[in-house]
C-alpha positions as CSV (number, residue, x, y, z in Angstrom):
1,X,124.3,142.8,96.5
2,X,125.1,146.5,96.2
3,X,122.7,147.6,99.0
4,X,124.0,150.2,101.4
5,X,124.1,149.1,105.0
6,X,121.6,151.8,106.0
7,X,119.0,150.1,103.8
8,X,119.6,146.6,105.0
9,X,118.3,144.6,108.0
10,X,119.5,141.3,109.3
11,X,116.5,139.4,110.7
12,X,117.2,136.6,113.2
13,X,116.1,134.7,116.2
14,X,119.4,134.4,118.2
15,X,121.8,136.7,120.0
16,X,124.5,135.6,117.5
17,X,122.3,137.1,114.8
18,X,122.4,140.4,116.6
19,X,126.2,140.2,116.9
20,X,126.5,139.4,113.2
21,X,124.3,142.3,112.2
22,X,126.4,144.7,114.3
23,X,129.6,143.3,112.9
24,X,128.2,143.9,109.4
25,X,127.1,147.4,110.2
26,X,123.4,146.8,109.5
27,X,120.2,147.0,111.6
28,X,119.1,143.9,113.5
29,X,115.5,142.8,113.5
30,X,114.6,140.1,116.1
31,X,111.8,137.7,115.5
32,X,109.8,136.6,118.6
33,X,109.6,132.9,117.5
34,X,112.5,130.5,117.1
35,X,115.4,129.6,119.3
36,X,116.0,132.8,121.2
37,X,113.7,134.1,123.9
38,X,112.1,137.4,123.0
39,X,113.2,139.0,126.3
40,X,116.8,138.1,125.7
41,X,116.6,139.4,122.1
42,X,115.1,142.6,123.4
43,X,118.1,143.2,125.6
44,X,120.3,143.1,122.5
45,X,118.6,146.4,121.5
46,X,117.3,145.4,118.0
47,X,116.1,148.2,115.8
48,X,112.8,146.2,115.4
49,X,111.1,143.3,117.1
50,X,108.8,141.2,114.9
51,X,106.0,139.4,116.7
52,X,104.5,137.8,113.6
53,X,105.4,136.9,110.0
54,X,102.9,139.5,108.9
55,X,105.1,142.2,110.6
56,X,107.9,141.1,108.4
57,X,105.6,141.4,105.4
58,X,104.8,145.0,106.3
59,X,108.5,145.8,106.4
60,X,109.0,144.1,103.0
61,X,106.2,146.2,101.5
62,X,107.5,149.4,102.9
63,X,109.0,152.0,100.5
64,X,111.6,153.0,103.1
65,X,112.8,149.9,105.0
66,X,116.0,151.4,106.3
67,X,117.5,151.8,109.8
68,X,116.1,155.3,110.2
69,X,112.6,154.0,109.5
70,X,112.9,151.1,111.8
71,X,114.3,153.2,114.7
72,X,111.3,155.6,114.3
73,X,108.9,152.7,115.0
74,X,108.2,151.3,118.4
75,X,108.2,147.9,116.8
76,X,107.0,147.2,113.3
77,X,103.6,145.9,114.4
78,X,102.9,148.6,116.9
């Protein structure tokens, strides 16, 4: 898609999603709903944890949704 890895994020709900993000060289964002337990996903050291769909919307509306922005946040929704 022509997007540099530093401006991409792989959002998922399983540890295999975290592994795939790392393999692709992009940030990993874990959602706190779905198949994976939030505690297990947190141990995978995601750049962001999303507790709600609205948190994902905030990221999508951001003018700088890259890995540096995500790492500067304690979690997108606070």
